[in-house]
mmCIF file as gemmi writes it, N, C-alpha and C atoms, coordinates in Angstrom:
data_model
loop_
_atom_site.group_PDB
_atom_site.id
_atom_site.type_symbol
_atom_site.label_atom_id
_atom_site.label_alt_id
_atom_site.label_comp_id
_atom_site.label_asym_id
_atom_site.label_entity_id
_atom_site.label_seq_id
_atom_site.pdbx_PDB_ins_code
_atom_site.Cartn_x
_atom_site.Cartn_y
_atom_site.Cartn_z
_atom_site.occupancy
_atom_site.B_iso_or_equiv
_atom_site.pdbx_formal_charge
_atom_site.auth_seq_id
_atom_site.auth_asym_id
_atom_site.pdbx_PDB_model_num
ATOM 1 N N . MET Axp A 1 ? 13.421 11.084 -5.978 1 0 ? 1 A 1
ATOM 2 C CA . MET Axp A 1 ? 12.758 9.887 -5.497 1 0 ? 1 A 1
ATOM 3 C C . MET Axp A 1 ? 12.693 8.887 -6.656 1 0 ? 1 A 1
ATOM 4 N N . LYS Axp A 2 ? 13.412 7.812 -6.521 1 0 ? 2 A 1
ATOM 5 C CA . LYS Axp A 2 ? 13.458 6.774 -7.544 1 0 ? 2 A 1
ATOM 6 C C . LYS Axp A 2 ? 12.37 5.74 -7.266 1 0 ? 2 A 1
ATOM 7 N N . LEU Axp A 3 ? 11.607 5.396 -8.299 1 0 ? 3 A 1
ATOM 8 C CA . LEU Axp A 3 ? 10.543 4.41 -8.142 1 0 ? 3 A 1
ATOM 9 C C . LEU Axp A 3 ? 11.143 3.061 -7.76 1 0 ? 3 A 1
ATOM 10 N N . ASN Axp A 4 ? 10.523 2.396 -6.773 1 0 ? 4 A 1
ATOM 11 C CA . ASN Axp A 4 ? 11.04 1.096 -6.352 1 0 ? 4 A 1
ATOM 12 C C . ASN Axp A 4 ? 9.93 0.056 -6.191 1 0 ? 4 A 1
ATOM 13 N N . MET Axp A 5 ? 8.76 0.348 -6.793 1 0 ? 5 A 1
ATOM 14 C CA . MET Axp A 5 ? 7.652 -0.601 -6.72 1 0 ? 5 A 1
ATOM 15 C C . MET Axp A 5 ? 7.23 -1.002 -8.128 1 0 ? 5 A 1
ATOM 16 N N . GLY Axp A 6 ? 7.094 -2.301 -8.323 1 0 ? 6 A 1
ATOM 17 C CA . GLY Axp A 6 ? 6.634 -2.815 -9.602 1 0 ? 6 A 1
ATOM 18 C C . GLY Axp A 6 ? 5.128 -2.699 -9.735 1 0 ? 6 A 1
ATOM 19 N N . SER Axp A 7 ? 4.634 -2.955 -10.929 1 0 ? 7 A 1
ATOM 20 C CA . SER Axp A 7 ? 3.203 -2.786 -11.178 1 0 ? 7 A 1
ATOM 21 C C . SER Axp A 7 ? 2.355 -3.765 -10.366 1 0 ? 7 A 1
ATOM 22 N N . TRP Axp A 8 ? 2.802 -5.008 -10.236 1 0 ? 8 A 1
ATOM 23 C CA . TRP Axp A 8 ? 2.022 -5.978 -9.455 1 0 ? 8 A 1
ATOM 24 C C . TRP Axp A 8 ? 1.986 -5.6 -7.982 1 0 ? 8 A 1
ATOM 25 N N . ASP Axp A 9 ? 3.076 -5.114 -7.48 1 0 ? 9 A 1
ATOM 26 C CA . ASP Axp A 9 ? 3.141 -4.663 -6.088 1 0 ? 9 A 1
ATOM 27 C C . ASP Axp A 9 ? 2.13 -3.545 -5.859 1 0 ? 9 A 1
ATOM 28 N N . ARG Axp A 10 ? 2.062 -2.615 -6.797 1 0 ? 10 A 1
ATOM 29 C CA . ARG Axp A 10 ? 1.137 -1.486 -6.686 1 0 ? 10 A 1
ATOM 30 C C . ARG Axp A 10 ? -0.314 -1.947 -6.759 1 0 ? 10 A 1
ATOM 31 N N . VAL Axp A 11 ? -0.599 -2.874 -7.667 1 0 ? 11 A 1
ATOM 32 C CA . VAL Axp A 11 ? -1.968 -3.389 -7.825 1 0 ? 11 A 1
ATOM 33 C C . VAL Axp A 11 ? -2.416 -4.119 -6.566 1 0 ? 11 A 1
ATOM 34 N N . ILE Axp A 12 ? -1.553 -4.945 -6.018 1 0 ? 12 A 1
ATOM 35 C CA . ILE Axp A 12 ? -1.891 -5.693 -4.799 1 0 ? 12 A 1
ATOM 36 C C . ILE Axp A 12 ? -2.17 -4.736 -3.638 1 0 ? 12 A 1
ATOM 37 N N . ARG Axp A 13 ? -1.352 -3.706 -3.503 1 0 ? 13 A 1
ATOM 38 C CA . ARG Axp A 13 ? -1.569 -2.729 -2.427 1 0 ? 13 A 1
ATOM 39 C C . ARG Axp A 13 ? -2.894 -1.982 -2.618 1 0 ? 13 A 1
ATOM 40 N N . LEU Axp A 14 ? -3.228 -1.657 -3.864 1 0 ? 14 A 1
ATOM 41 C CA . LEU Axp A 14 ? -4.5 -0.981 -4.12 1 0 ? 14 A 1
ATOM 42 C C . LEU Axp A 14 ? -5.684 -1.891 -3.819 1 0 ? 14 A 1
ATOM 43 N N . LEU Axp A 15 ? -5.557 -3.175 -4.131 1 0 ? 15 A 1
ATOM 44 C CA . LEU Axp A 15 ? -6.632 -4.121 -3.815 1 0 ? 15 A 1
ATOM 45 C C . LEU Axp A 15 ? -6.82 -4.268 -2.306 1 0 ? 15 A 1
ATOM 46 N N . ILE Axp A 16 ? -5.714 -4.34 -1.579 1 0 ? 16 A 1
ATOM 47 C CA . ILE Axp A 16 ? -5.792 -4.421 -0.119 1 0 ? 16 A 1
ATOM 48 C C . ILE Axp A 16 ? -6.447 -3.157 0.432 1 0 ? 16 A 1
ATOM 49 N N . THR Axp A 17 ? -6.071 -2.006 -0.116 1 0 ? 17 A 1
ATOM 50 C CA . THR Axp A 17 ? -6.679 -0.745 0.292 1 0 ? 17 A 1
ATOM 51 C C . THR Axp A 17 ? -8.177 -0.76 0.047 1 0 ? 17 A 1
ATOM 52 N N . LEU Axp A 18 ? -8.588 -1.219 -1.121 1 0 ? 18 A 1
ATOM 53 C CA . LEU Axp A 18 ? -10.008 -1.286 -1.463 1 0 ? 18 A 1
ATOM 54 C C . LEU Axp A 18 ? -10.777 -2.193 -0.5 1 0 ? 18 A 1
ATOM 55 N N . ILE Axp A 19 ? -10.21 -3.339 -0.177 1 0 ? 19 A 1
ATOM 56 C CA . ILE Axp A 19 ? -10.854 -4.271 0.753 1 0 ? 19 A 1
ATOM 57 C C . ILE Axp A 19 ? -11.017 -3.63 2.135 1 0 ? 19 A 1
ATOM 58 N N . ILE Axp A 20 ? -9.97 -2.973 2.616 1 0 ? 20 A 1
ATOM 59 C CA . ILE Axp A 20 ? -10.042 -2.325 3.931 1 0 ? 20 A 1
ATOM 60 C C . ILE Axp A 20 ? -11.102 -1.229 3.925 1 0 ? 20 A 1
ATOM 61 N N . VAL Axp A 21 ? -11.136 -0.429 2.864 1 0 ? 21 A 1
ATOM 62 C CA . VAL Axp A 21 ? -12.124 0.654 2.785 1 0 ? 21 A 1
ATOM 63 C C . VAL Axp A 21 ? -13.542 0.094 2.771 1 0 ? 21 A 1
ATOM 64 N N . ILE Axp A 22 ? -13.769 -0.959 2.022 1 0 ? 22 A 1
ATOM 65 C CA . ILE Axp A 22 ? -15.097 -1.589 1.988 1 0 ? 22 A 1
ATOM 66 C C . ILE Axp A 22 ? -15.487 -2.098 3.373 1 0 ? 22 A 1
ATOM 67 N N . LEU Axp A 23 ? -14.558 -2.733 4.058 1 0 ? 23 A 1
ATOM 68 C CA . LEU Axp A 23 ? -14.842 -3.243 5.406 1 0 ? 23 A 1
ATOM 69 C C . LEU Axp A 23 ? -15.114 -2.102 6.395 1 0 ? 23 A 1
ATOM 70 N N . LEU Axp A 24 ? -14.41 -0.999 6.231 1 0 ? 24 A 1
ATOM 71 C CA . LEU Axp A 24 ? -14.636 0.157 7.098 1 0 ? 24 A 1
ATOM 72 C C . LEU Axp A 24 ? -16.01 0.773 6.835 1 0 ? 24 A 1
ATOM 73 N N . ILE Axp A 25 ? -16.361 0.934 5.573 1 0 ? 25 A 1
ATOM 74 C CA . ILE Axp A 25 ? -17.656 1.523 5.217 1 0 ? 25 A 1
ATOM 75 C C . ILE Axp A 25 ? -18.804 0.621 5.662 1 0 ? 25 A 1
ATOM 76 N N . ALA Axp A 26 ? -18.617 -0.686 5.517 1 0 ? 26 A 1
ATOM 77 C CA . ALA Axp A 26 ? -19.661 -1.643 5.895 1 0 ? 26 A 1
ATOM 78 C C . ALA Axp A 26 ? -19.803 -1.764 7.414 1 0 ? 26 A 1
ATOM 79 N N . GLY Axp A 27 ? -18.856 -1.228 8.16 1 0 ? 27 A 1
ATOM 80 C CA . GLY Axp A 27 ? -18.927 -1.287 9.614 1 0 ? 27 A 1
ATOM 81 C C . GLY Axp A 27 ? -18.431 -2.595 10.202 1 0 ? 27 A 1
ATOM 82 N N . VAL Axp A 28 ? -17.756 -3.387 9.396 1 0 ? 28 A 1
ATOM 83 C CA . VAL Axp A 28 ? -17.227 -4.665 9.876 1 0 ? 28 A 1
ATOM 84 C C . VAL Axp A 28 ? -16.052 -4.421 10.829 1 0 ? 28 A 1
ATOM 85 N N . LEU Axp A 29 ? -15.223 -3.445 10.487 1 0 ? 29 A 1
ATOM 86 C CA . LEU Axp A 29 ? -14.071 -3.112 11.333 1 0 ? 29 A 1
ATOM 87 C C . LEU Axp A 29 ? -14.46 -1.973 12.265 1 0 ? 29 A 1
ATOM 88 N N . LYS Axp A 30 ? -14.145 -2.136 13.543 1 0 ? 30 A 1
ATOM 89 C CA . LYS Axp A 30 ? -14.494 -1.122 14.532 1 0 ? 30 A 1
ATOM 90 C C . LYS Axp A 30 ? -13.356 -0.938 15.524 1 0 ? 30 A 1
ATOM 91 N N . GLY Axp A 31 ? -13.392 0.184 16.193 1 0 ? 31 A 1
ATOM 92 C CA . GLY Axp A 31 ? -12.44 0.45 17.262 1 0 ? 31 A 1
ATOM 93 C C . GLY Axp A 31 ? -11.028 0.689 16.782 1 0 ? 31 A 1
ATOM 94 N N . SER Axp A 32 ? -10.092 0.275 17.608 1 0 ? 32 A 1
ATOM 95 C CA . SER Axp A 32 ? -8.683 0.537 17.305 1 0 ? 32 A 1
ATOM 96 C C . SER Axp A 32 ? -8.212 -0.238 16.08 1 0 ? 32 A 1
ATOM 97 N N . LEU Axp A 33 ? -8.793 -1.404 15.831 1 0 ? 33 A 1
ATOM 98 C CA . LEU Axp A 33 ? -8.436 -2.159 14.624 1 0 ? 33 A 1
ATOM 99 C C . LEU Axp A 33 ? -8.8 -1.363 13.379 1 0 ? 33 A 1
ATOM 100 N N . ALA Axp A 34 ? -9.946 -0.7 13.393 1 0 ? 34 A 1
ATOM 101 C CA . ALA Axp A 34 ? -10.38 0.12 12.263 1 0 ? 34 A 1
ATOM 102 C C . ALA Axp A 34 ? -9.409 1.282 12.038 1 0 ? 34 A 1
ATOM 103 N N . VAL Axp A 35 ? -8.962 1.891 13.115 1 0 ? 35 A 1
ATOM 104 C CA . VAL Axp A 35 ? -8.032 3.013 13.001 1 0 ? 35 A 1
ATOM 105 C C . VAL Axp A 35 ? -6.699 2.544 12.429 1 0 ? 35 A 1
ATOM 106 N N . ILE Axp A 36 ? -6.17 1.457 12.956 1 0 ? 36 A 1
ATOM 107 C CA . ILE Axp A 36 ? -4.884 0.929 12.497 1 0 ? 36 A 1
ATOM 108 C C . ILE Axp A 36 ? -4.958 0.53 11.034 1 0 ? 36 A 1
ATOM 109 N N . LEU Axp A 37 ? -5.995 -0.221 10.657 1 0 ? 37 A 1
ATOM 110 C CA . LEU Axp A 37 ? -6.12 -0.639 9.263 1 0 ? 37 A 1
ATOM 111 C C . LEU Axp A 37 ? -6.417 0.542 8.351 1 0 ? 37 A 1
ATOM 112 N N . GLY Axp A 38 ? -7.108 1.551 8.855 1 0 ? 38 A 1
ATOM 113 C CA . GLY Axp A 38 ? -7.338 2.764 8.078 1 0 ? 38 A 1
ATOM 114 C C . GLY Axp A 38 ? -6.035 3.478 7.761 1 0 ? 38 A 1
ATOM 115 N N . ILE Axp A 39 ? -5.164 3.558 8.739 1 0 ? 39 A 1
ATOM 116 C CA . ILE Axp A 39 ? -3.851 4.179 8.524 1 0 ? 39 A 1
ATOM 117 C C . ILE Axp A 39 ? -3.034 3.362 7.531 1 0 ? 39 A 1
ATOM 118 N N . ILE Axp A 40 ? -3.067 2.049 7.664 1 0 ? 40 A 1
ATOM 119 C CA . ILE Axp A 40 ? -2.35 1.18 6.72 1 0 ? 40 A 1
ATOM 120 C C . ILE Axp A 40 ? -2.901 1.364 5.308 1 0 ? 40 A 1
ATOM 121 N N . ALA Axp A 41 ? -4.225 1.485 5.182 1 0 ? 41 A 1
ATOM 122 C CA . ALA Axp A 41 ? -4.838 1.691 3.873 1 0 ? 41 A 1
ATOM 123 C C . ALA Axp A 41 ? -4.368 3 3.245 1 0 ? 41 A 1
ATOM 124 N N . ILE Axp A 42 ? -4.28 4.048 4.051 1 0 ? 42 A 1
ATOM 125 C CA . ILE Axp A 42 ? -3.806 5.342 3.549 1 0 ? 42 A 1
ATOM 126 C C . ILE Axp A 42 ? -2.359 5.228 3.07 1 0 ? 42 A 1
ATOM 127 N N . ILE Axp A 43 ? -1.538 4.551 3.844 1 0 ? 43 A 1
ATOM 128 C CA . ILE Axp A 43 ? -0.125 4.371 3.472 1 0 ? 43 A 1
ATOM 129 C C . ILE Axp A 43 ? -0.01 3.541 2.198 1 0 ? 43 A 1
ATOM 130 N N . PHE Axp A 44 ? -0.76 2.441 2.114 1 0 ? 44 A 1
ATOM 131 C CA . PHE Axp A 44 ? -0.726 1.597 0.913 1 0 ? 44 A 1
ATOM 132 C C . PHE Axp A 44 ? -1.189 2.374 -0.313 1 0 ? 44 A 1
ATOM 133 N N . PHE Axp A 45 ? -2.237 3.185 -0.151 1 0 ? 45 A 1
ATOM 134 C CA . PHE Axp A 45 ? -2.733 3.978 -1.278 1 0 ? 45 A 1
ATOM 135 C C . PHE Axp A 45 ? -1.669 4.969 -1.746 1 0 ? 45 A 1
ATOM 136 N N . ALA Axp A 46 ? -1.072 5.69 -0.809 1 0 ? 46 A 1
ATOM 137 C CA . ALA Axp A 46 ? -0.063 6.69 -1.158 1 0 ? 46 A 1
ATOM 138 C C . ALA Axp A 46 ? 1.152 6.054 -1.835 1 0 ? 46 A 1
ATOM 139 N N . THR Axp A 47 ? 1.639 4.948 -1.285 1 0 ? 47 A 1
ATOM 140 C CA . THR Axp A 47 ? 2.811 4.313 -1.883 1 0 ? 47 A 1
ATOM 141 C C . THR Axp A 47 ? 2.482 3.75 -3.26 1 0 ? 47 A 1
ATOM 142 N N . SER Axp A 48 ? 1.264 3.29 -3.465 1 0 ? 48 A 1
ATOM 143 C CA . SER Axp A 48 ? 0.861 2.775 -4.772 1 0 ? 48 A 1
ATOM 144 C C . SER Axp A 48 ? 0.777 3.89 -5.805 1 0 ? 48 A 1
ATOM 145 N N . VAL Axp A 49 ? 0.224 5.014 -5.399 1 0 ? 49 A 1
ATOM 146 C CA . VAL Axp A 49 ? 0.089 6.144 -6.327 1 0 ? 49 A 1
ATOM 147 C C . VAL Axp A 49 ? 1.461 6.676 -6.733 1 0 ? 49 A 1
ATOM 148 N N . PHE Axp A 50 ? 2.356 6.813 -5.775 1 0 ? 50 A 1
ATOM 149 C CA . PHE Axp A 50 ? 3.673 7.373 -6.063 1 0 ? 50 A 1
ATOM 150 C C . PHE Axp A 50 ? 4.679 6.348 -6.583 1 0 ? 50 A 1
ATOM 151 N N . GLY Axp A 51 ? 4.41 5.049 -6.359 1 0 ? 51 A 1
ATOM 152 C CA . GLY Axp A 51 ? 5.328 4.009 -6.826 1 0 ? 51 A 1
ATOM 153 C C . GLY Axp A 51 ? 6.614 3.949 -6.022 1 0 ? 51 A 1
ATOM 154 N N . PHE Axp A 52 ? 6.577 4.475 -4.826 1 0 ? 52 A 1
ATOM 155 C CA . PHE Axp A 52 ? 7.765 4.538 -3.984 1 0 ? 52 A 1
ATOM 156 C C . PHE Axp A 52 ? 7.41 4.112 -2.565 1 0 ? 52 A 1
ATOM 157 N N . CYS Axp A 53 ? 8.17 3.175 -2.02 1 0 ? 53 A 1
ATOM 158 C CA . CYS Axp A 53 ? 7.963 2.72 -0.651 1 0 ? 53 A 1
ATOM 159 C C . CYS Axp A 53 ? 9.227 3.026 0.165 1 0 ? 53 A 1
ATOM 160 N N . PRO Axp A 54 ? 9.116 3.89 1.18 1 0 ? 54 A 1
ATOM 161 C CA . PRO Axp A 54 ? 10.289 4.229 1.993 1 0 ? 54 A 1
ATOM 162 C C . PRO Axp A 54 ? 10.924 3.016 2.676 1 0 ? 54 A 1
ATOM 163 N N . LEU Axp A 55 ? 10.12 2.05 3.107 1 0 ? 55 A 1
ATOM 164 C CA . LEU Axp A 55 ? 10.693 0.86 3.74 1 0 ? 55 A 1
ATOM 165 C C . LEU Axp A 55 ? 11.526 0.054 2.75 1 0 ? 55 A 1
ATOM 166 N N . TYR Axp A 56 ? 11.102 0.011 1.498 1 0 ? 56 A 1
ATOM 167 C CA . TYR Axp A 56 ? 11.894 -0.68 0.482 1 0 ? 56 A 1
ATOM 168 C C . TYR Axp A 56 ? 13.258 -0.011 0.359 1 0 ? 56 A 1
ATOM 169 N N . LEU Axp A 57 ? 13.278 1.313 0.414 1 0 ? 57 A 1
ATOM 170 C CA . LEU Axp A 57 ? 14.542 2.045 0.315 1 0 ? 57 A 1
ATOM 171 C C . LEU Axp A 57 ? 15.452 1.705 1.488 1 0 ? 57 A 1
ATOM 172 N N . ILE Axp A 58 ? 14.894 1.682 2.689 1 0 ? 58 A 1
ATOM 173 C CA . ILE Axp A 58 ? 15.679 1.392 3.892 1 0 ? 58 A 1
ATOM 174 C C . ILE Axp A 58 ? 16.303 -0.001 3.821 1 0 ? 58 A 1
ATOM 175 N N . PHE Axp A 59 ? 15.506 -0.991 3.351 1 0 ? 59 A 1
ATOM 176 C CA . PHE Axp A 59 ? 15.989 -2.367 3.307 1 0 ? 59 A 1
ATOM 177 C C . PHE Axp A 59 ? 16.626 -2.743 1.971 1 0 ? 59 A 1
ATOM 178 N N . GLY Axp A 60 ? 16.716 -1.802 1.043 1 0 ? 60 A 1
ATOM 179 C CA . GLY Axp A 60 ? 17.365 -2.045 -0.245 1 0 ? 60 A 1
ATOM 180 C C . GLY Axp A 60 ? 16.574 -2.983 -1.138 1 0 ? 60 A 1
ATOM 181 N N . ILE Axp A 61 ? 15.256 -2.951 -1.04 1 0 ? 61 A 1
ATOM 182 C CA . ILE Axp A 61 ? 14.382 -3.826 -1.816 1 0 ? 61 A 1
ATOM 183 C C . ILE Axp A 61 ? 13.798 -3.027 -2.99 1 0 ? 61 A 1
ATOM 184 N N . SER Axp A 62 ? 13.576 -3.706 -4.1 1 0 ? 62 A 1
ATOM 185 C CA . SER Axp A 62 ? 12.868 -3.105 -5.216 1 0 ? 62 A 1
ATOM 186 C C . SER Axp A 62 ? 12.074 -4.197 -5.926 1 0 ? 62 A 1
ATOM 187 N N . SER Axp A 63 ? 10.792 -3.968 -6.127 1 0 ? 63 A 1
ATOM 188 C CA . SER Axp A 63 ? 9.979 -4.933 -6.865 1 0 ? 63 A 1
ATOM 189 C C . SER Axp A 63 ? 9.798 -4.487 -8.318 1 0 ? 63 A 1
ATOM 190 N N . LYS Axp A 64 ? 10.454 -3.392 -8.674 1 0 ? 64 A 1
ATOM 191 C CA . LYS Axp A 64 ? 10.381 -2.873 -10.028 1 0 ? 64 A 1
ATOM 192 C C . LYS Axp A 64 ? 11.369 -3.625 -10.912 1 0 ? 64 A 1
ATOM 193 N N . LYS Axp A 65 ? 10.909 -3.965 -12.112 1 0 ? 65 A 1
ATOM 194 C CA . LYS Axp A 65 ? 11.791 -4.671 -13.042 1 0 ? 65 A 1
ATOM 195 C C . LYS Axp A 65 ? 12.919 -3.777 -13.488 1 0 ? 65 A 1
ATOM 196 N N . LYS Axp A 66 ? 14.079 -4.377 -13.651 1 0 ? 66 A 1
ATOM 197 C CA . LYS Axp A 66 ? 15.233 -3.64 -14.138 1 0 ? 66 A 1
ATOM 198 C C . LYS Axp A 66 ? 15.065 -3.346 -15.632 1 0 ? 66 A 1
ATOM 199 N N . ALA Axp A 67 ? 15.485 -2.177 -16.049 1 0 ? 67 A 1
ATOM 200 C CA . ALA Axp A 67 ? 15.417 -1.836 -17.471 1 0 ? 67 A 1
ATOM 201 C C . ALA Axp A 67 ? 16.437 -2.672 -18.252 1 0 ? 67 A 1
ATOM 202 N N . SER Axp A 68 ? 16.014 -3.153 -19.396 1 0 ? 68 A 1
ATOM 203 C CA . SER Axp A 68 ? 16.891 -4.014 -20.199 1 0 ? 68 A 1
ATOM 204 C C . SER Axp A 68 ? 17.891 -3.215 -20.977 1 0 ? 68 A 1
């Protein structure tokens, strides 16, 4: 598994995850929207931790800087 996410991409995904988790805990998000955003938060967290996004691989995208 080759890393394909840059550091800024990972930070942004973690921030989005944090915001969703706060909204879920505060009870702002409810119902099916809460479930959908919860799943997205889990996916964003996992991809940020591993530095690999399967969709980036499928579409040939990489936000990671090339080694000089």
